[in-house]
GUVEX-546541 format. One record per residue (C-alpha): x, y, z negated; residue number from 1. Coordinates in Angstrom, 2 decimals, m for minus. Last residue first. Layout:
# GUVEX-546541
+---------+---------+---------+------+
:       x :       y :       z : resi :
+---------+---------+---------+------+
:       X :       Y :       Z :  NUM :
...
+---------+---------+---------+------+
This chain:
# GUVEX-546541
+---------+---------+---------+------+
:       x :       y :       z : resi :
+---------+---------+---------+------+
:  274.21 :    1.62 :  m53.12 :  423 :
:  275.23 :   m1.39 :  m51.10 :  422 :
:  278.24 :    0.19 :  m49.43 :  421 :
:  279.47 :    0.98 :  m52.93 :  420 :
:  281.33 :    4.15 :  m53.86 :  419 :
:  278.68 :    5.85 :  m55.97 :  418 :
:  277.82 :    2.76 :  m57.96 :  417 :
:  277.76 :   m0.99 :  m57.50 :  416 :
:  274.12 :   m1.79 :  m58.06 :  415 :
:  273.51 :   m5.52 :  m57.83 :  414 :
:  271.62 :   m6.69 :  m54.81 :  413 :
:  268.13 :   m7.67 :  m53.70 :  412 :
:  267.74 :   m6.98 :  m50.02 :  411 :
:  267.06 :   m3.43 :  m48.88 :  410 :
:  264.25 :   m2.16 :  m46.67 :  409 :
:  261.55 :   m2.17 :  m49.34 :  408 :
:  263.74 :   m0.18 :  m51.73 :  407 :
:  264.21 :    2.59 :  m49.20 :  406 :
:  260.59 :    3.62 :  m48.96 :  405 :
:  259.95 :    4.01 :  m45.22 :  404 :
:  261.18 :    7.35 :  m43.89 :  403 :
:  259.36 :   10.13 :  m42.06 :  402 :
:  257.20 :   11.37 :  m44.93 :  401 :
:  260.15 :   11.69 :  m47.30 :  400 :
:  262.11 :   13.55 :  m44.63 :  399 :
:  259.27 :   15.99 :  m44.05 :  398 :
:  258.75 :   16.61 :  m47.77 :  397 :
:  262.46 :   17.32 :  m48.32 :  396 :
:  262.47 :   19.59 :  m45.28 :  395 :
:  259.49 :   21.50 :  m46.66 :  394 :
:  260.93 :   21.74 :  m50.18 :  393 :
:  264.28 :   23.20 :  m49.03 :  392 :
:  263.10 :   25.15 :  m45.97 :  391 :
:  260.66 :   27.53 :  m47.64 :  390 :
:  263.14 :   28.94 :  m50.16 :  389 :
:  265.86 :   28.77 :  m47.48 :  388 :
:  263.93 :   31.06 :  m45.13 :  387 :
:  262.66 :   33.47 :  m47.78 :  386 :
:  266.18 :   33.90 :  m49.12 :  385 :
:  267.57 :   34.36 :  m45.62 :  384 :
:  265.17 :   37.23 :  m44.91 :  383 :
:  265.77 :   38.90 :  m48.26 :  382 :
:  269.56 :   38.66 :  m48.02 :  381 :
:  269.61 :   40.17 :  m44.53 :  380 :
:  267.12 :   42.93 :  m45.37 :  379 :
:  268.97 :   43.84 :  m48.60 :  378 :
:  272.28 :   44.08 :  m46.72 :  377 :
:  270.80 :   46.24 :  m43.98 :  376 :
:  269.35 :   48.67 :  m46.52 :  375 :
:  272.56 :   48.80 :  m48.56 :  374 :
:  274.73 :   49.45 :  m45.51 :  373 :
:  272.34 :   52.07 :  m44.15 :  372 :
:  272.29 :   53.92 :  m47.48 :  371 :
:  276.08 :   53.93 :  m47.72 :  370 :
:  276.60 :   54.97 :  m44.10 :  369 :
:  274.02 :   57.77 :  m44.39 :  368 :
:  275.74 :   59.28 :  m47.42 :  367 :
:  273.65 :   62.13 :  m48.81 :  366 :
:  274.88 :   64.42 :  m51.59 :  365 :
:  278.40 :   64.34 :  m50.12 :  364 :
:  281.16 :   65.86 :  m52.24 :  363 :
:  281.64 :   63.41 :  m55.07 :  362 :
:  280.76 :   59.98 :  m53.69 :  361 :
:  282.16 :   57.21 :  m55.86 :  360 :
:  278.84 :   55.70 :  m56.90 :  359 :
:  277.25 :   56.03 :  m53.45 :  358 :
:  280.28 :   54.63 :  m51.66 :  357 :
:  280.48 :   51.81 :  m54.18 :  356 :
:  276.78 :   51.00 :  m53.78 :  355 :
:  277.10 :   50.92 :  m49.99 :  354 :
:  280.03 :   48.52 :  m50.21 :  353 :
:  278.25 :   46.30 :  m52.74 :  352 :
:  275.11 :   46.13 :  m50.59 :  351 :
:  277.13 :   45.51 :  m47.43 :  350 :
:  279.12 :   42.74 :  m49.14 :  349 :
:  275.90 :   41.04 :  m50.29 :  348 :
:  274.51 :   41.17 :  m46.76 :  347 :
:  277.75 :   39.78 :  m45.36 :  346 :
:  277.66 :   36.95 :  m47.88 :  345 :
:  274.14 :   36.04 :  m46.76 :  344 :
:  274.99 :   36.49 :  m43.08 :  343 :
:  278.01 :   34.21 :  m43.49 :  342 :
:  275.97 :   31.58 :  m45.30 :  341 :
:  273.36 :   31.70 :  m42.54 :  340 :
:  276.00 :   31.37 :  m39.83 :  339 :
:  278.02 :   28.69 :  m41.62 :  338 :
:  274.92 :   26.59 :  m42.25 :  337 :
:  273.64 :   26.92 :  m38.68 :  336 :
:  277.03 :   26.14 :  m37.11 :  335 :
:  277.47 :   23.15 :  m39.40 :  334 :
:  273.94 :   21.93 :  m38.64 :  333 :
:  274.57 :   22.23 :  m34.92 :  332 :
:  277.94 :   20.50 :  m34.97 :  331 :
:  276.49 :   17.66 :  m37.04 :  330 :
:  273.50 :   17.38 :  m34.74 :  329 :
:  275.83 :   17.26 :  m31.75 :  328 :
:  277.64 :   14.35 :  m33.41 :  327 :
:  274.56 :   12.17 :  m33.48 :  326 :
:  276.44 :    8.89 :  m33.80 :  325 :
:  273.55 :    7.36 :  m35.78 :  324 :
:  275.17 :    6.56 :  m39.12 :  323 :
:  278.19 :    8.88 :  m39.22 :  322 :
:  276.68 :   11.71 :  m37.18 :  321 :
:  273.27 :   11.61 :  m38.82 :  320 :
:  274.89 :   11.37 :  m42.26 :  319 :
:  276.96 :   14.49 :  m41.59 :  318 :
:  273.96 :   16.43 :  m40.24 :  317 :
:  271.75 :   15.50 :  m43.20 :  316 :
:  274.53 :   16.45 :  m45.61 :  315 :
:  274.90 :   19.78 :  m43.80 :  314 :
:  271.19 :   20.48 :  m44.23 :  313 :
:  271.48 :   19.62 :  m47.93 :  312 :
:  274.53 :   21.90 :  m48.24 :  311 :
:  272.55 :   24.73 :  m46.66 :  310 :
:  269.64 :   24.27 :  m49.06 :  309 :
:  271.74 :   23.88 :  m52.23 :  308 :
:  274.03 :   26.84 :  m51.51 :  307 :
:  271.20 :   29.22 :  m50.59 :  306 :
:  269.14 :   28.21 :  m53.59 :  305 :
:  272.18 :   28.70 :  m55.81 :  304 :
:  272.57 :   32.26 :  m54.49 :  303 :
:  268.91 :   33.05 :  m55.20 :  302 :
:  269.11 :   31.62 :  m58.71 :  301 :
:  272.38 :   33.48 :  m59.27 :  300 :
:  270.68 :   36.76 :  m58.38 :  299 :
:  267.67 :   35.92 :  m60.58 :  298 :
:  270.06 :   35.26 :  m63.51 :  297 :
:  272.24 :   38.33 :  m62.98 :  296 :
:  269.53 :   40.96 :  m62.63 :  295 :
:  267.69 :   40.50 :  m65.93 :  294 :
:  271.04 :   39.28 :  m67.31 :  293 :
:  272.37 :   42.85 :  m66.99 :  292 :
:  274.84 :   43.63 :  m69.79 :  291 :
:  276.90 :   40.53 :  m70.60 :  290 :
:  275.13 :   38.49 :  m67.93 :  289 :
:  277.03 :   39.92 :  m64.95 :  288 :
:  280.26 :   38.47 :  m66.32 :  287 :
:  278.79 :   34.98 :  m65.84 :  286 :
:  280.47 :   34.68 :  m62.43 :  285 :
:  282.73 :   31.69 :  m63.12 :  284 :
:  279.74 :   29.70 :  m64.34 :  283 :
:  277.77 :   30.64 :  m61.23 :  282 :
:  280.46 :   29.37 :  m58.88 :  281 :
:  280.77 :   26.13 :  m60.87 :  280 :
:  277.03 :   25.53 :  m60.80 :  279 :
:  276.77 :   26.51 :  m57.14 :  278 :
:  279.26 :   23.78 :  m56.20 :  277 :
:  277.42 :   21.16 :  m58.24 :  276 :
:  274.05 :   22.21 :  m56.82 :  275 :
:  275.40 :   22.07 :  m53.27 :  274 :
:  276.54 :   18.52 :  m53.96 :  273 :
:  273.08 :   17.60 :  m55.23 :  272 :
:  271.53 :   19.04 :  m52.07 :  271 :
:  274.03 :   17.13 :  m49.92 :  270 :
:  273.10 :   13.95 :  m51.77 :  269 :
:  269.47 :   14.51 :  m50.82 :  268 :
:  270.15 :   15.43 :  m47.19 :  267 :
:  272.53 :   12.48 :  m46.79 :  266 :
:  269.80 :   10.27 :  m48.19 :  265 :
:  267.52 :   11.54 :  m45.42 :  264 :
:  270.25 :   10.81 :  m42.88 :  263 :
:  269.86 :    7.15 :  m43.91 :  262 :
:  271.24 :    4.37 :  m46.09 :  261 :
:  274.69 :    5.77 :  m46.73 :  260 :
:  277.52 :    3.23 :  m46.70 :  259 :
:  278.57 :    4.68 :  m43.35 :  258 :
:  280.20 :    7.68 :  m44.96 :  257 :
:  280.16 :    7.59 :  m48.77 :  256 :
:  282.98 :   10.12 :  m49.08 :  255 :
:  281.66 :   12.52 :  m46.45 :  254 :
:  278.28 :   12.50 :  m48.19 :  253 :
:  279.95 :   12.92 :  m51.59 :  252 :
:  281.82 :   15.98 :  m50.33 :  251 :
:  278.63 :   17.85 :  m49.45 :  250 :
:  280.24 :   21.18 :  m50.52 :  249 :
:  283.41 :   20.68 :  m48.45 :  248 :
:  282.50 :   21.82 :  m44.94 :  247 :
:  279.98 :   24.45 :  m45.97 :  246 :
:  282.58 :   25.97 :  m48.27 :  245 :
:  285.41 :   26.22 :  m45.74 :  244 :
:  283.67 :   27.92 :  m42.83 :  243 :
:  281.43 :   29.94 :  m45.18 :  242 :
:  284.41 :   31.47 :  m47.04 :  241 :
:  286.47 :   32.36 :  m43.96 :  240 :
:  283.77 :   34.01 :  m41.89 :  239 :
:  281.30 :   36.14 :  m43.84 :  238 :
:  283.20 :   36.72 :  m47.09 :  237 :
:  286.73 :   36.97 :  m45.70 :  236 :
:  286.06 :   38.81 :  m42.46 :  235 :
:  283.34 :   40.87 :  m44.15 :  234 :
:  285.77 :   42.05 :  m46.81 :  233 :
:  288.36 :   42.94 :  m44.19 :  232 :
:  285.82 :   44.91 :  m42.15 :  231 :
:  284.55 :   46.72 :  m45.26 :  230 :
:  288.11 :   47.82 :  m45.98 :  229 :
:  288.46 :   48.99 :  m42.37 :  228 :
:  285.36 :   51.15 :  m42.83 :  227 :
:  287.03 :   53.08 :  m45.70 :  226 :
:  285.29 :   53.14 :  m49.07 :  225 :
:  287.77 :   50.70 :  m50.59 :  224 :
:  290.78 :   52.89 :  m49.78 :  223 :
:  290.09 :   56.43 :  m51.01 :  222 :
:  287.99 :   54.89 :  m53.84 :  221 :
:  290.82 :   52.84 :  m55.34 :  220 :
:  291.80 :   55.38 :  m57.99 :  219 :
:  288.16 :   56.13 :  m58.82 :  218 :
:  287.41 :   52.42 :  m58.98 :  217 :
:  290.22 :   51.96 :  m61.50 :  216 :
:  288.92 :   54.84 :  m63.62 :  215 :
:  285.42 :   53.37 :  m63.61 :  214 :
:  286.80 :   49.96 :  m64.58 :  213 :
:  288.35 :   51.50 :  m67.67 :  212 :
:  291.67 :   52.42 :  m69.27 :  211 :
:  293.85 :   52.77 :  m66.18 :  210 :
:  297.58 :   52.47 :  m66.89 :  209 :
:  298.04 :   49.35 :  m64.77 :  208 :
:  296.02 :   50.92 :  m61.96 :  207 :
:  298.23 :   54.01 :  m61.93 :  206 :
:  301.40 :   51.91 :  m61.80 :  205 :
:  300.03 :   49.86 :  m58.91 :  204 :
:  299.06 :   53.03 :  m57.02 :  203 :
:  302.60 :   54.39 :  m57.43 :  202 :
:  304.10 :   51.10 :  m56.25 :  201 :
:  301.84 :   51.04 :  m53.20 :  200 :
:  302.69 :   54.63 :  m52.28 :  199 :
:  306.43 :   53.98 :  m52.71 :  198 :
:  306.20 :   50.92 :  m50.46 :  197 :
:  304.39 :   52.93 :  m47.79 :  196 :
:  307.10 :   55.59 :  m47.85 :  195 :
:  309.91 :   53.01 :  m47.80 :  194 :
:  308.50 :   51.20 :  m44.71 :  193 :
:  310.32 :   47.90 :  m44.07 :  192 :
:  309.41 :   46.55 :  m47.49 :  191 :
:  305.76 :   47.47 :  m46.90 :  190 :
:  305.65 :   45.40 :  m43.70 :  189 :
:  307.22 :   42.39 :  m45.40 :  188 :
:  304.87 :   42.75 :  m48.35 :  187 :
:  301.87 :   42.93 :  m46.02 :  186 :
:  302.96 :   39.71 :  m44.30 :  185 :
:  303.32 :   38.01 :  m47.68 :  184 :
:  299.92 :   39.29 :  m48.79 :  183 :
:  298.34 :   38.13 :  m45.51 :  182 :
:  299.86 :   34.65 :  m45.93 :  181 :
:  298.53 :   34.48 :  m49.48 :  180 :
:  295.08 :   35.50 :  m48.25 :  179 :
:  295.21 :   32.87 :  m45.48 :  178 :
:  296.11 :   30.17 :  m48.09 :  177 :
:  293.56 :   31.44 :  m50.58 :  176 :
:  290.47 :   30.21 :  m48.74 :  175 :
:  291.65 :   26.65 :  m48.14 :  174 :
:  292.90 :   26.33 :  m51.71 :  173 :
:  289.68 :   27.75 :  m53.16 :  172 :
:  287.52 :   25.45 :  m51.03 :  171 :
:  289.50 :   22.38 :  m52.09 :  170 :
:  289.23 :   23.33 :  m55.77 :  169 :
:  285.48 :   23.94 :  m55.57 :  168 :
:  284.88 :   20.72 :  m53.65 :  167 :
:  286.84 :   18.70 :  m56.23 :  166 :
:  285.32 :   20.19 :  m59.38 :  165 :
:  281.59 :   20.76 :  m59.16 :  164 :
:  281.36 :   19.11 :  m55.74 :  163 :
:  282.45 :   15.73 :  m57.07 :  162 :
:  280.41 :   16.23 :  m60.21 :  161 :
:  277.11 :   16.68 :  m58.39 :  160 :
:  277.59 :   13.68 :  m56.10 :  159 :
:  278.86 :   11.66 :  m59.07 :  158 :
:  275.61 :   12.43 :  m60.88 :  157 :
:  273.66 :   10.57 :  m58.21 :  156 :
:  276.13 :    7.78 :  m57.46 :  155 :
:  277.11 :    7.10 :  m61.04 :  154 :
:  273.48 :    6.89 :  m62.05 :  153 :
:  273.31 :    3.98 :  m59.64 :  152 :
:  271.16 :    4.01 :  m56.55 :  151 :
:  268.23 :    5.84 :  m55.01 :  150 :
:  268.13 :    9.11 :  m53.11 :  149 :
:  265.36 :   10.71 :  m51.06 :  148 :
:  262.41 :   11.06 :  m53.47 :  147 :
:  263.81 :   14.17 :  m55.13 :  146 :
:  267.03 :   15.36 :  m53.50 :  145 :
:  266.15 :   18.93 :  m52.52 :  144 :
:  263.89 :   19.69 :  m55.49 :  143 :
:  266.37 :   18.00 :  m57.84 :  142 :
:  269.21 :   20.16 :  m56.55 :  141 :
:  267.04 :   23.22 :  m57.15 :  140 :
:  266.40 :   22.05 :  m60.71 :  139 :
:  270.13 :   21.45 :  m61.19 :  138 :
:  270.84 :   25.06 :  m60.25 :  137 :
:  268.02 :   26.60 :  m62.29 :  136 :
:  268.81 :   24.80 :  m65.53 :  135 :
:  272.60 :   25.23 :  m65.42 :  134 :
:  272.34 :   28.88 :  m64.42 :  133 :
:  269.93 :   29.55 :  m67.28 :  132 :
:  272.28 :   27.85 :  m69.74 :  131 :
:  275.13 :   30.08 :  m68.54 :  130 :
:  272.90 :   33.12 :  m69.00 :  129 :
:  272.12 :   31.96 :  m72.53 :  128 :
:  275.88 :   31.83 :  m73.16 :  127 :
:  276.12 :   35.43 :  m71.86 :  126 :
:  273.19 :   36.90 :  m73.77 :  125 :
:  274.16 :   35.56 :  m77.21 :  124 :
:  277.64 :   37.05 :  m77.57 :  123 :
:  276.38 :   39.91 :  m75.39 :  122 :
:  274.15 :   40.92 :  m78.28 :  121 :
:  277.18 :   42.12 :  m80.20 :  120 :
:  278.09 :   44.50 :  m77.37 :  119 :
:  274.68 :   46.12 :  m77.52 :  118 :
:  271.20 :   45.06 :  m78.61 :  117 :
:  269.87 :   45.32 :  m75.06 :  116 :
:  271.90 :   42.26 :  m74.02 :  115 :
:  270.05 :   40.14 :  m76.58 :  114 :
:  266.66 :   41.12 :  m75.12 :  113 :
:  267.84 :   40.26 :  m71.62 :  112 :
:  269.32 :   36.95 :  m72.78 :  111 :
:  266.06 :   36.03 :  m74.51 :  110 :
:  263.90 :   36.89 :  m71.51 :  109 :
:  266.07 :   35.10 :  m68.92 :  108 :
:  266.58 :   32.02 :  m71.13 :  107 :
:  262.81 :   31.87 :  m71.62 :  106 :
:  262.29 :   32.12 :  m67.86 :  105 :
:  264.69 :   29.22 :  m67.32 :  104 :
:  262.92 :   27.09 :  m69.95 :  103 :
:  259.52 :   27.98 :  m68.45 :  102 :
:  260.69 :   26.98 :  m64.97 :  101 :
:  262.02 :   23.68 :  m66.31 :  100 :
:  258.71 :   22.93 :  m68.06 :   99 :
:  256.69 :   24.00 :  m65.04 :   98 :
:  258.74 :   21.71 :  m62.78 :   97 :
:  258.32 :   18.76 :  m65.13 :   96 :
:  254.58 :   19.35 :  m65.44 :   95 :
:  253.85 :   19.67 :  m61.75 :   94 :
:  256.27 :   17.76 :  m59.57 :   93 :
:  259.93 :   17.06 :  m58.89 :   92 :
:  259.98 :   14.05 :  m56.57 :   91 :
:  261.62 :   11.09 :  m58.25 :   90 :
:  265.36 :   10.49 :  m58.55 :   89 :
:  265.72 :    6.73 :  m58.49 :   88 :
:  267.97 :    5.17 :  m61.07 :   87 :
:  270.22 :    2.16 :  m61.27 :   86 :
:  272.10 :    0.80 :  m64.24 :   85 :
:  275.53 :   m0.75 :  m64.19 :   84 :
:  276.10 :   m4.47 :  m64.44 :   83 :
:  278.85 :   m5.63 :  m66.83 :   82 :
:  282.19 :   m6.90 :  m65.57 :   81 :
:  284.25 :   m4.89 :  m68.04 :   80 :
:  285.37 :   m2.64 :  m65.18 :   79 :
:  281.70 :   m2.13 :  m64.36 :   78 :
:  280.86 :   m0.99 :  m67.87 :   77 :
:  283.83 :    1.39 :  m67.92 :   76 :
:  282.70 :    2.84 :  m64.60 :   75 :
:  279.19 :    3.36 :  m65.96 :   74 :
:  280.59 :    5.23 :  m68.97 :   73 :
:  282.65 :    7.60 :  m66.81 :   72 :
:  279.87 :    8.15 :  m64.28 :   71 :
:  277.49 :    8.95 :  m67.20 :   70 :
:  279.97 :   11.37 :  m68.91 :   69 :
:  280.84 :   13.41 :  m65.84 :   68 :
:  277.75 :   15.63 :  m66.11 :   67 :
:  278.80 :   16.53 :  m69.66 :   66 :
:  281.79 :   18.44 :  m68.27 :   65 :
:  279.44 :   20.84 :  m66.47 :   64 :
:  277.73 :   21.62 :  m69.77 :   63 :
:  281.14 :   22.42 :  m71.26 :   62 :
:  282.10 :   24.59 :  m68.29 :   61 :
:  278.95 :   26.66 :  m68.73 :   60 :
:  279.38 :   27.02 :  m72.50 :   59 :
:  283.06 :   27.91 :  m72.11 :   58 :
:  282.22 :   30.47 :  m69.44 :   57 :
:  279.69 :   32.09 :  m71.72 :   56 :
:  282.23 :   32.30 :  m74.55 :   55 :
:  284.82 :   33.88 :  m72.25 :   54 :
:  282.29 :   36.50 :  m71.18 :   53 :
:  281.33 :   37.13 :  m74.80 :   52 :
:  285.02 :   37.71 :  m75.56 :   51 :
:  285.08 :   40.40 :  m72.88 :   50 :
:  281.87 :   41.87 :  m74.31 :   49 :
:  283.57 :   42.20 :  m77.70 :   48 :
:  286.15 :   44.47 :  m76.13 :   47 :
:  289.75 :   43.58 :  m75.31 :   46 :
:  293.25 :   44.57 :  m76.36 :   45 :
:  292.27 :   45.14 :  m79.98 :   44 :
:  294.77 :   42.49 :  m81.10 :   43 :
:  291.95 :   40.37 :  m82.54 :   42 :
:  289.98 :   40.77 :  m79.31 :   41 :
:  292.93 :   39.77 :  m77.13 :   40 :
:  293.42 :   36.60 :  m79.15 :   39 :
:  289.70 :   35.84 :  m79.14 :   38 :
:  289.53 :   36.17 :  m75.37 :   37 :
:  292.60 :   34.01 :  m74.88 :   36 :
:  291.25 :   31.33 :  m77.21 :   35 :
:  287.81 :   31.45 :  m75.55 :   34 :
:  289.16 :   31.18 :  m72.00 :   33 :
:  291.54 :   28.39 :  m72.99 :   32 :
:  288.67 :   26.47 :  m74.59 :   31 :
:  286.67 :   26.62 :  m71.36 :   30 :
:  289.63 :   25.60 :  m69.22 :   29 :
:  290.43 :   22.70 :  m71.55 :   28 :
:  286.82 :   21.48 :  m71.46 :   27 :
:  286.68 :   21.69 :  m67.66 :   26 :
:  290.04 :   19.95 :  m67.20 :   25 :
:  289.31 :   17.25 :  m69.77 :   24 :
:  285.99 :   16.43 :  m68.11 :   23 :
:  287.46 :   16.49 :  m64.62 :   22 :
:  290.45 :   14.36 :  m65.60 :   21 :
:  288.21 :   11.79 :  m67.31 :   20 :
:  285.78 :   11.64 :  m64.39 :   19 :
:  288.56 :   11.32 :  m61.81 :   18 :
:  290.25 :    8.54 :  m63.79 :   17 :
:  286.98 :    6.63 :  m64.18 :   16 :
:  286.07 :    7.12 :  m60.52 :   15 :
:  289.47 :    5.77 :  m59.49 :   14 :
:  289.22 :    2.85 :  m61.93 :   13 :
:  285.75 :    1.98 :  m60.65 :   12 :
:  286.97 :    1.97 :  m57.06 :   11 :
:  289.90 :   m0.28 :  m57.96 :   10 :
:  287.72 :   m2.75 :  m59.86 :    9 :
:  285.14 :   m2.92 :  m57.07 :    8 :
:  287.90 :   m3.76 :  m54.60 :    7 :
:  287.23 :   m2.52 :  m51.06 :    6 :
:  289.00 :    0.71 :  m51.98 :    5 :
:  292.44 :   m0.96 :  m51.78 :    4 :
:  291.60 :   m2.62 :  m48.45 :    3 :
:  290.58 :    0.76 :  m47.02 :    2 :
:  293.83 :    2.28 :  m48.29 :    1 :
+---------+---------+---------+------+
């Protein structure tokens, strides 16, 4: 395998194939969402807001697909024997930052105004929300990577694209395997207990006949408001998800390995990988923009900041281990990233749990557990948000100050892309 990848032609063909498959997959998924949404709408099986959700996802997936176009074109150039262009991601400063911030704020205002119009306004609000996610997520990746990475366009955008599709798919597989095993085990237990099986079947029938989300929540309230339900949610969100996601988000750093120039470059590429992962996660969560973009866009901005910062720290740890044999640093950064990610998800789960208890409460005017859960969740999220918001630019600045400009250390060579030891 190593001998196969040593060929420039073979590496370019692999990147070309991956780019084409990713682009086609994202475009096909977006179109499928819209066709299904339109079909359900025409048959009066869905509301206009449901179609708006599908439209927003198509816009987000389409913008994600465009990120694969430069790696695709650069690979074609290299296969033809032509040199591919290099680029250095500069530090994000002043005017560029203000322009991006203004564009994001404009998307926030316009989507909020559109959402206030009603279900028809959601057709505008949700795509604008997807644009806002795209702008904010890539801006955060730029903040983390600016001044630390230099190479071909294929390398930089490839780091984003690899996490956008490959990291997301790997994380989903790793996370759903335990869930599938739990479902199978639960089915075996239910099959051996006729009374439990009858209860599950009755609940399933009631859920299928429910006409609204409120009715479904009312049916599920005796179960989802129980402490054991919160325990299961926390086990998944605060343990399983962080363990897998923090491992696979900086996939480009793992892929490049010892061809990286420095741990600082690992930090930058890790930030870009975190941006790619957050972009896909945000695109799949655009449902919150149909009615509440004023909450959804800032919430996704905060979540993207968490993903980008922790992935950058992981990229630094991976590069330190592979280049300098600092394996303890890798273990430490992984433990830190998983812990902070777990606390973030746990805080979000506590807020949702407390909100559900409050919403579904009928007899108790004051629910101490609900209020305590929401308060603790907000404190956790707020503290981590402040920490990562300070850490991303400060760590980037520290790494830029500690390294000699990379170009002066390297001999003259032809750029060979994301997969090249020389780039």
